C-alpha positions as a Markdown table, in Angstrom:
| # | Residue | x | y | z |
|---|---|---|---|---|
| 1 | Met | 126.8 | 70.6 | 74.0 |
| 2 | Leu | 127.3 | 67.3 | 76.5 |
| 3 | Lys | 130.7 | 66.0 | 77.2 |
| 4 | Gln | 129.7 | 62.9 | 75.5 |
| 5 | Glu | 128.6 | 64.4 | 72.1 |
| 6 | Arg | 131.6 | 66.7 | 72.2 |
| 7 | Gln | 133.8 | 63.8 | 72.5 |
| 8 | Gln | 132.2 | 62.4 | 69.8 |
| 9 | Thr | 132.5 | 65.1 | 67.7 |
| 10 | Ile | 136.1 | 65.2 | 68.1 |
| 11 | Ile | 136.3 | 61.6 | 67.4 |
| 12 | Asp | 134.5 | 62.4 | 64.0 |
| 13 | Ile | 136.5 | 65.3 | 63.1 |
| 14 | Val | 139.7 | 63.3 | 63.7 |
| 15 | Asn | 138.5 | 60.4 | 61.7 |
| 16 | Glu | 137.6 | 62.5 | 59.0 |
| 17 | Glu | 140.5 | 64.9 | 59.1 |
| 18 | His | 143.3 | 62.8 | 60.3 |
| 19 | Lys | 144.8 | 65.4 | 62.5 |
| 20 | Val | 143.6 | 68.5 | 64.7 |
| 21 | Ile | 145.0 | 70.9 | 66.6 |
| 22 | Ala | 143.5 | 71.5 | 70.3 |
| 23 | Ser | 143.2 | 75.9 | 69.8 |
| 24 | Asp | 141.3 | 75.0 | 66.6 |
| 25 | Leu | 138.7 | 72.6 | 68.2 |
| 26 | Ser | 138.5 | 74.9 | 71.2 |
| 27 | Arg | 137.1 | 77.6 | 68.7 |
| 28 | Arg | 134.8 | 75.0 | 66.6 |
| 29 | Leu | 133.4 | 73.8 | 69.5 |
| 30 | Ser | 133.1 | 77.1 | 71.4 |
| 31 | Val | 135.0 | 75.4 | 74.5 |
| 32 | Ser | 138.3 | 76.1 | 76.5 |
| 33 | Glu | 141.6 | 75.0 | 75.4 |
| 34 | Asp | 141.7 | 73.3 | 78.4 |
| 35 | Thr | 138.8 | 71.3 | 78.2 |
| 36 | Ile | 139.7 | 70.2 | 74.8 |
| 37 | Arg | 143.2 | 69.0 | 76.3 |
| 38 | Arg | 141.3 | 66.9 | 78.7 |
| 39 | Asp | 139.0 | 65.7 | 76.3 |
| 40 | Leu | 142.0 | 64.4 | 73.9 |
| 41 | Lys | 143.7 | 62.9 | 77.3 |
| 42 | Glu | 140.5 | 61.0 | 77.9 |
| 43 | Leu | 139.9 | 59.9 | 74.4 |
| 44 | Asp | 143.7 | 58.7 | 74.1 |
| 45 | Ser | 143.8 | 56.8 | 77.0 |
| 46 | Gln | 140.5 | 55.0 | 75.7 |
| 47 | Gly | 142.5 | 54.3 | 72.6 |
| 48 | Val | 140.2 | 55.9 | 70.3 |
| 49 | Ile | 142.8 | 58.9 | 69.1 |
| 50 | Lys | 146.8 | 59.5 | 69.3 |
| 51 | Arg | 147.4 | 62.3 | 71.2 |
| 52 | Val | 150.4 | 64.6 | 70.3 |
| 53 | His | 152.0 | 68.3 | 71.1 |
| 54 | Ser | 149.1 | 70.8 | 70.5 |
| 55 | Gly | 146.5 | 68.1 | 69.2 |
| 56 | Ala | 145.9 | 64.6 | 68.4 |
| 57 | Leu | 146.1 | 62.2 | 65.2 |
| 58 | Arg | 143.9 | 59.4 | 64.1 |
| 59 | Lys | 144.7 | 56.1 | 65.9 |
| 60 | Gly | 146.2 | 53.7 | 63.6 |
| 61 | Pro | 145.4 | 50.2 | 63.0 |
| 62 | Pro | 145.3 | 47.8 | 66.0 |
| 63 | Val | 148.4 | 45.8 | 66.4 |
| 64 | Gln | 147.9 | 42.5 | 65.5 |
| 65 | Asp | 150.1 | 39.2 | 64.4 |
| 66 | Phe | 151.6 | 38.3 | 61.1 |
| 67 | Ser | 148.8 | 35.5 | 60.4 |
| 68 | Thr | 145.5 | 37.8 | 61.1 |
| 69 | Arg | 147.4 | 40.5 | 58.9 |
| 70 | Arg | 147.9 | 38.4 | 55.9 |
| 71 | Glu | 144.0 | 38.0 | 55.7 |
| 72 | Ile | 142.9 | 41.6 | 55.4 |
| 73 | Phe | 143.4 | 44.2 | 52.4 |
| 74 | Asn | 144.3 | 41.5 | 50.1 |
| 75 | Glu | 143.2 | 43.5 | 47.3 |
| 76 | Thr | 144.7 | 46.7 | 48.5 |
| 77 | Lys | 148.2 | 45.2 | 48.9 |
| 78 | Ser | 148.3 | 43.5 | 45.7 |
| 79 | Asn | 147.4 | 46.9 | 43.8 |
| 80 | Leu | 150.3 | 48.5 | 45.7 |
| 81 | Ala | 152.7 | 46.0 | 44.9 |
| 82 | Asn | 151.7 | 45.6 | 41.5 |
| 83 | Lys | 152.8 | 49.2 | 41.2 |
| 84 | Ala | 155.8 | 48.7 | 43.2 |
| 85 | Leu | 157.4 | 46.3 | 40.6 |
| 86 | His | 158.1 | 49.5 | 38.5 |
| 87 | Tyr | 161.0 | 50.4 | 40.9 |
| 88 | Ile | 162.4 | 47.0 | 40.3 |
| 89 | Glu | 164.9 | 45.9 | 38.1 |
| 90 | Asp | 167.0 | 43.2 | 37.3 |
| 91 | Asp | 170.7 | 43.1 | 39.2 |
| 92 | Met | 169.3 | 45.1 | 42.2 |
| 93 | Val | 170.3 | 44.3 | 45.2 |
| 94 | Leu | 167.2 | 44.7 | 47.6 |
| 95 | Leu | 166.5 | 44.8 | 51.3 |
| 96 | Ile | 163.0 | 43.5 | 52.0 |
| 97 | Asp | 161.8 | 43.2 | 55.5 |
| 98 | Gly | 158.6 | 41.8 | 57.1 |
| 99 | Gly | 155.0 | 43.0 | 56.4 |
| 100 | Thr | 152.2 | 41.7 | 54.7 |
| 101 | Thr | 152.2 | 43.8 | 51.7 |
| 102 | Asn | 155.9 | 43.6 | 51.5 |
| 103 | Leu | 154.7 | 39.7 | 51.7 |
| 104 | Gln | 152.6 | 40.2 | 48.7 |
| 105 | Leu | 154.9 | 41.8 | 46.6 |
| 106 | Val | 157.2 | 39.1 | 46.7 |
| 107 | His | 154.9 | 36.7 | 45.6 |
| 108 | Gln | 154.0 | 39.2 | 42.3 |
| 109 | Leu | 157.7 | 39.3 | 41.9 |
| 110 | Pro | 158.4 | 37.7 | 38.2 |
| 111 | Leu | 160.2 | 34.6 | 38.2 |
| 112 | Ser | 162.6 | 35.4 | 35.8 |
| 113 | Leu | 163.8 | 38.7 | 38.0 |
| 114 | Lys | 167.4 | 38.5 | 38.6 |
| 115 | Gly | 168.8 | 40.0 | 41.6 |
| 116 | Thr | 169.4 | 39.6 | 45.1 |
| 117 | Val | 167.5 | 39.8 | 48.0 |
| 118 | Ile | 168.2 | 40.9 | 51.5 |
| 119 | Thr | 165.7 | 39.8 | 54.6 |
| 120 | Asn | 165.0 | 39.4 | 57.9 |
| 121 | Ser | 161.6 | 37.9 | 57.6 |
| 122 | Pro | 161.5 | 34.0 | 57.3 |
| 123 | Pro | 158.4 | 34.3 | 55.1 |
| 124 | Ile | 159.9 | 36.7 | 52.6 |
| 125 | Ala | 162.6 | 34.0 | 52.4 |
| 126 | Met | 160.6 | 31.4 | 51.8 |
| 127 | Ala | 158.4 | 32.7 | 49.1 |
| 128 | Leu | 161.4 | 33.3 | 47.1 |
| 129 | Ser | 162.3 | 29.5 | 47.2 |
| 130 | Asn | 161.0 | 29.2 | 43.6 |
| 131 | His | 162.7 | 32.1 | 41.8 |
| 132 | Asn | 166.3 | 30.3 | 40.9 |
| 133 | Glu | 167.7 | 34.0 | 39.4 |
| 134 | Ile | 167.4 | 35.4 | 43.0 |
| 135 | Glu | 169.9 | 35.3 | 45.4 |
| 136 | Val | 168.6 | 35.0 | 49.0 |
| 137 | Ile | 170.1 | 36.2 | 51.9 |
| 138 | Met | 168.5 | 35.9 | 55.2 |
| 139 | Ile | 169.5 | 37.7 | 58.0 |
| 140 | Gly | 169.4 | 35.9 | 61.4 |
| 141 | Gly | 168.8 | 37.3 | 64.8 |
| 142 | Thr | 165.8 | 36.7 | 67.3 |
| 143 | Leu | 162.6 | 35.8 | 65.8 |
| 144 | Phe | 159.8 | 37.9 | 66.9 |
| 145 | Lys | 156.9 | 35.9 | 66.1 |
| 146 | Gln | 153.8 | 38.6 | 66.2 |
| 147 | Ser | 155.6 | 40.5 | 62.9 |
| 148 | Met | 157.9 | 37.3 | 61.9 |
| 149 | Val | 160.8 | 39.4 | 61.8 |
| 150 | Asn | 164.3 | 38.7 | 63.2 |
| 151 | Leu | 165.5 | 41.3 | 65.4 |
| 152 | Gly | 168.5 | 42.2 | 67.9 |
| 153 | Ile | 172.1 | 42.7 | 68.1 |
| 154 | Asp | 172.8 | 40.0 | 65.5 |
| 155 | Thr | 170.6 | 41.6 | 63.0 |
| 156 | Tyr | 171.6 | 45.0 | 63.4 |
| 157 | Glu | 175.3 | 43.7 | 63.1 |
| 158 | Ala | 175.0 | 42.0 | 60.0 |
| 159 | Leu | 173.1 | 44.6 | 58.3 |
| 160 | Ser | 176.4 | 47.0 | 59.2 |
| 161 | Thr | 178.1 | 45.0 | 56.2 |
| 162 | Met | 175.6 | 45.5 | 53.7 |
| 163 | Arg | 174.3 | 47.8 | 51.0 |
| 164 | Ala | 171.6 | 48.0 | 49.0 |
| 165 | Asp | 170.0 | 49.5 | 46.0 |
| 166 | Leu | 166.4 | 49.6 | 47.2 |
| 167 | Tyr | 165.3 | 49.3 | 51.0 |
| 168 | Ile | 161.3 | 47.6 | 50.7 |
| 169 | Met | 160.1 | 49.2 | 54.2 |
| 170 | Gly | 157.1 | 47.7 | 55.5 |
| 171 | Val | 155.2 | 50.8 | 57.6 |
| 172 | Tyr | 153.2 | 50.6 | 60.6 |
| 173 | Asn | 152.5 | 54.1 | 61.1 |
| 174 | Ile | 153.2 | 57.2 | 59.2 |
| 175 | Asp | 152.6 | 61.0 | 59.2 |
| 176 | Pro | 154.3 | 63.8 | 57.2 |
| 177 | Glu | 155.3 | 65.9 | 60.1 |
| 178 | Ile | 156.1 | 63.3 | 62.8 |
| 179 | Gly | 157.8 | 60.8 | 60.4 |
| 180 | Ile | 157.7 | 56.9 | 60.3 |
| 181 | Ser | 157.0 | 55.3 | 63.8 |
| 182 | Ile | 156.2 | 51.7 | 65.0 |
| 183 | Pro | 155.0 | 50.2 | 68.2 |
| 184 | Arg | 158.1 | 48.7 | 69.2 |
| 185 | Ser | 161.5 | 50.2 | 69.6 |
| 186 | Ser | 163.6 | 46.6 | 68.6 |
| 187 | Glu | 162.0 | 47.2 | 65.1 |
| 188 | Ala | 162.3 | 50.4 | 64.8 |
| 189 | Leu | 165.9 | 50.1 | 65.1 |
| 190 | Ile | 166.6 | 47.5 | 62.8 |
| 191 | Lys | 164.2 | 49.4 | 60.5 |
| 192 | Arg | 166.4 | 52.9 | 61.0 |
| 193 | Lys | 169.8 | 50.7 | 60.3 |
| 194 | Met | 168.3 | 49.2 | 56.8 |
| 195 | Ala | 167.3 | 52.8 | 55.8 |
| 196 | Ser | 170.8 | 53.9 | 56.5 |
| 197 | Ile | 172.1 | 51.3 | 54.1 |
| 198 | Ser | 170.2 | 51.9 | 51.0 |
| 199 | Thr | 170.4 | 53.9 | 48.6 |
| 200 | Glu | 166.6 | 54.3 | 48.2 |
| 201 | Val | 163.5 | 53.7 | 50.3 |
| 202 | Leu | 160.3 | 52.5 | 49.2 |
| 203 | Ala | 157.1 | 51.9 | 51.3 |
| 204 | Met | 153.8 | 50.8 | 50.4 |
| 205 | Val | 150.8 | 52.1 | 52.9 |
| 206 | Thr | 147.2 | 51.4 | 52.9 |
| 207 | Asn | 145.1 | 54.4 | 53.4 |
| 208 | Asp | 144.5 | 53.5 | 57.4 |
| 209 | Lys | 148.1 | 53.8 | 58.2 |
| 210 | Leu | 148.4 | 57.5 | 56.8 |
| 211 | Asp | 148.5 | 60.5 | 59.3 |
| 212 | Thr | 149.0 | 57.9 | 62.2 |
| 213 | Val | 151.8 | 57.8 | 64.6 |
| 214 | Ser | 153.4 | 55.2 | 67.1 |
| 215 | Asn | 155.4 | 55.3 | 70.1 |
| 216 | His | 158.9 | 54.7 | 68.5 |
| 217 | Ile | 160.0 | 57.1 | 65.5 |
| 218 | Val | 161.9 | 54.8 | 62.7 |
| 219 | Cys | 163.0 | 58.2 | 61.1 |
| 220 | Pro | 161.8 | 61.3 | 59.3 |
| 221 | Thr | 159.3 | 61.0 | 56.4 |
| 222 | Asp | 161.8 | 62.4 | 54.0 |
| 223 | His | 164.0 | 59.3 | 54.3 |
| 224 | Leu | 161.5 | 57.8 | 51.6 |
| 225 | Thr | 162.0 | 58.3 | 48.3 |
| 226 | Tyr | 158.8 | 56.5 | 46.9 |
| 227 | Leu | 155.6 | 56.2 | 49.0 |
| 228 | Ile | 152.5 | 54.0 | 47.2 |
| 229 | Thr | 149.4 | 54.5 | 48.6 |
| 230 | Glu | 145.7 | 54.8 | 48.1 |
| 231 | Asn | 142.9 | 57.4 | 48.2 |
| 232 | Val | 145.4 | 60.0 | 49.3 |
| 233 | His | 143.6 | 63.7 | 49.7 |
| 234 | Pro | 145.5 | 66.4 | 47.4 |
| 235 | Asp | 146.3 | 68.4 | 50.7 |
| 236 | Ile | 148.4 | 65.6 | 52.3 |
| 237 | Lys | 149.5 | 64.3 | 48.9 |
| 238 | Arg | 151.2 | 67.9 | 48.6 |
| 239 | Leu | 152.7 | 67.9 | 52.4 |
| 240 | Tyr | 154.6 | 64.4 | 51.5 |
| 241 | Glu | 155.5 | 65.6 | 48.0 |
| 242 | Lys | 157.1 | 69.0 | 49.4 |
| 243 | Gln | 159.5 | 67.0 | 51.1 |
| 244 | Gly | 161.3 | 65.5 | 47.4 |
| 245 | Ile | 159.2 | 62.2 | 48.0 |
| 246 | Thr | 157.6 | 60.5 | 45.0 |
| 247 | Leu | 154.0 | 59.7 | 45.9 |
| 248 | Ile | 152.2 | 57.2 | 43.7 |
| 249 | Asp | 148.5 | 57.3 | 44.4 |
| 250 | Ser | 146.5 | 54.2 | 43.3 |
């Protein structure tokens, strides 16, 4: 098998199985582990997979600005948000950070819902302007325009004075072994703090983010209480459920 053919086969396997182990690929493709490691390094540098210790994961969705992400997977996001509504009750203190799926959830909240929403996302706060029974606490900071969230020391210190019943976390990348990760350390810091001040954590995750990894770890996957997603392979589902996570597969 030529190098180009072998590397394409590796890409196909990663995309189908979500993750690969170098030693297993060596056996399956009848080449040395050193050859496989070189292939994985090259493919990682090309941005088509994400190399990790002992193997590789499939590449997560591209990092795009907020307005671009609002235009994709809208039906899926609506379905995920609809399932998340079952975990929201009157008089809860909700902590909702940025993300287009989170924004979709806010749009679907009943106008009669009573409670408090804490957010560092201006679009989330604005979307709640017609909810007369919800108190909105907007956390300040430096606006990171790509994600439309406030970040920085002011954001972190404000969170230190708060507690939430349920944190609805926007997720970029998630893997049952590596954890929840994100491309930017500043966002990882704030998300980690939000999880630490919340009794429960819920995440709505489209299928393209499952079994992917980025450069900055937010927290281990078992920090999640609820994971709402779609089309999960039974083997992958068991990995999350073994960590005590309630997985809702739409």
